[in-house]
N, C-alpha and C positions, 0 to 999 in steps of 0.2 A: 320299347327295347325288344329285339328278337329273342326267343327262348332257345333257339338252336342255331349253331354256326353253320356255315355252308359246307363244312366238312362232316356234319352230322352230329357233332358233339353237343350234349345238352349244356346250356350256359347257366351259371348261377346268377342270381339277381345282382344288378349293378356292376356286372363284369365289364371291364374295358378291353380285355384281350381274351381270346379263346385259349383255354388251358391246354388244348390238344395241339392245335396248329399254330397258335401264336398270332393269328390275324387280328389286327385292331378292329374293334367294333364301333368306334366313333371316329369321325374326322377330327384331326387336331385343330384346335382353335388357333387362328393366326391373329395376333394382336397388331392392329394398325399403328404404325409408328407416328407419333405426333410430329408435325413439321417443325423444324428448327427455326428459332426466332431470327437467326442470321440469314437463313435462306429466304424467309419472308421479306426481310428488309432488302436483300439483294434483288429479289424479284420486283419489288416496287420501284427501286432505283433504276433497274434495267428497263422497265416499261416506259416507252417514250410518252411524254406529256403532250396532250392535244393542244395545238396553238389556240390562243384566245381570239375570239371574234373581234373584229374592229368595230367598236361602238363606244358609247359613253360609259359603259360598265367596265371598259378596259382601262385601268389607270395609266398604264404606260402609253397607250395611244392618246389619251386625253392630255397628259403632260407634254408629250412630244408635239401634238398639234398646237397647244397653247404657246409653247416656246417658239415654234416655227411661225405662228401667226404674228407674234411680236417682232420677230426678225423680219418677216415679210413687210410689216407696217413700216419699219425703219427703211427698208430697201425702197419701198414705193414712194417714200417722202424725199428721196434723193433727187436733186435737180438735174436729171439726165434727160436730154431731149431725144425725141419728142415726148412730152410728159404723158400723153394718153397712151402711147404705145408702150412706154416703160412701165406704166401701171399694170397693163395686161401681162407683160413679161415677168414682172415681179410676183404677180399672183400665181402664175404658172410655176415659177421657181419655188414658191412657198409650198405648193402641193408636192412637187418633186422632192424637195428637201425633207418634207415630213416623212415620206415613204423611205427615203434613204436613211434618215436617223433612226426610224423605228426598226428597220431591218438590221442596222448595225447594233442596235441596243439589245434586240431580242434574238438575233441570229435566224429569224424566220424570213423566208422568201414569200412576199405577198403576191397574190394573184391580182389581175387587173381590176376585178370587182372589189377586192379588199383595198387596193391602192386608190380606187375611186372613193371609197368610204373614208379613207384616211385623208385624202385631199378635201373632201366635203366637210369633215369636222374641222380641218384647218381653216377652210374658207368661212365656216360659221363663226369661229373665233375672230377671224379677220374682220368679218362684218360687225361683230360686237364692238371691236376696237374702233373701227371707222365710224360707227354710230355715236360712240362717246365723243370722238373728235368732232364729228359733225354737229353734235349738240353744243359743244363749246364754241364752234364757229358761228352757229346760229345766234347764241347769246352775244358774241362779240360783234356780229353784223348789226344786231338790233340796237346795240349801244352806240354804234358809230354812225347812225343815220338811217337805219332801216333797210329792208330788203329791196325796196324800189330803187334806191340810189345804187345799191350794190349790183343788182341785176342789170340795171341800165348801163353801168360801166362795163360789165362783163359782156353784154350782148351787142354793144355798139360795134364791136369788131367782128361779130359772127352773123348778125342779121342784116341782110341787104335791104329788106323791106321795112321802112319806117312804120308803116301801118301795123305790121305784125308785132313789132316791138312795143308800140303804144298799147295795143290790145293786151299783150302779156303783162305790161306794167299796170294796166287797169285791173287785171285779175289779181295782182298782188295787193291791191289796196283794200280788198275785202277779206275778212277773217276766213271765210269758207274757201276763197280762191287761194289764199296763202297756205291753208291746211292741205289742199289738194296738191299744190306744188311740192310741199315738204314730203307728203306721203309718196308721191310719185318718185321723188328723189331717193327716198329710202328704199323703195321697191327696186329701182334701177341698181342701187348699190348692193342690195341683197343678191340680185341675179348675177351681177358682176363679180362679187366677192365669193360666191359659192361655185359658179360654173367653171371659172378658169383654174382655181386650185384643184377642183375635181379632175379636170383635164391634165393638170400637172401630176396628180397622183397616179392616174392611169399611165402616163408616159414614164414616170419613175418606176412603177412596177414592171412595165414592159422592158425598159432598159436594164434594170437589175436582174430580171429573169434571163435575159440574153447574155449578160456577163457571167452569170453562174453556170450557164449551160456549157 
């Protein structure tokens, strides 16, 4: 504490003002006002929430993809000719529908990358559903006369070379050959049921983005 004021007057101990000129000797303490609880709540509500990433930790994305995959499985089973082309169209529609439903439910506009992820998750669920149905069909075929008779009936209309058909049927007679055919079939289904819904998801994100613009 200074012993003299700027005016020259001698100051007593612990003086807060100069007795001669009245100048304050200490800066007044300014108490910081504590923030109001209502202001804190309003600030939290006003702050926009970051959109969740499209992955398996996003419960809305997972539920939407699962529902859309089941709808897509029903659509793909409809007897609409040509069956091969309709299967591809239904898979693309499933990816598109998944992006549409997710955007409607969350109000978020997905990028094409997020749309591709949404379509891929939908395709993965579609593959799981198709694998379950494929397993039941395998059991049914095995009980009705075996794979050789089934594939022979299916391939007679598609293979022009009798030698190729006989060679393929001989492959089915061995457990290893049958396993190779089944794994190749599942591999083709995995590619089919994941690629086309992914394309549908990209298409859905692009179309919805253009509609919002």
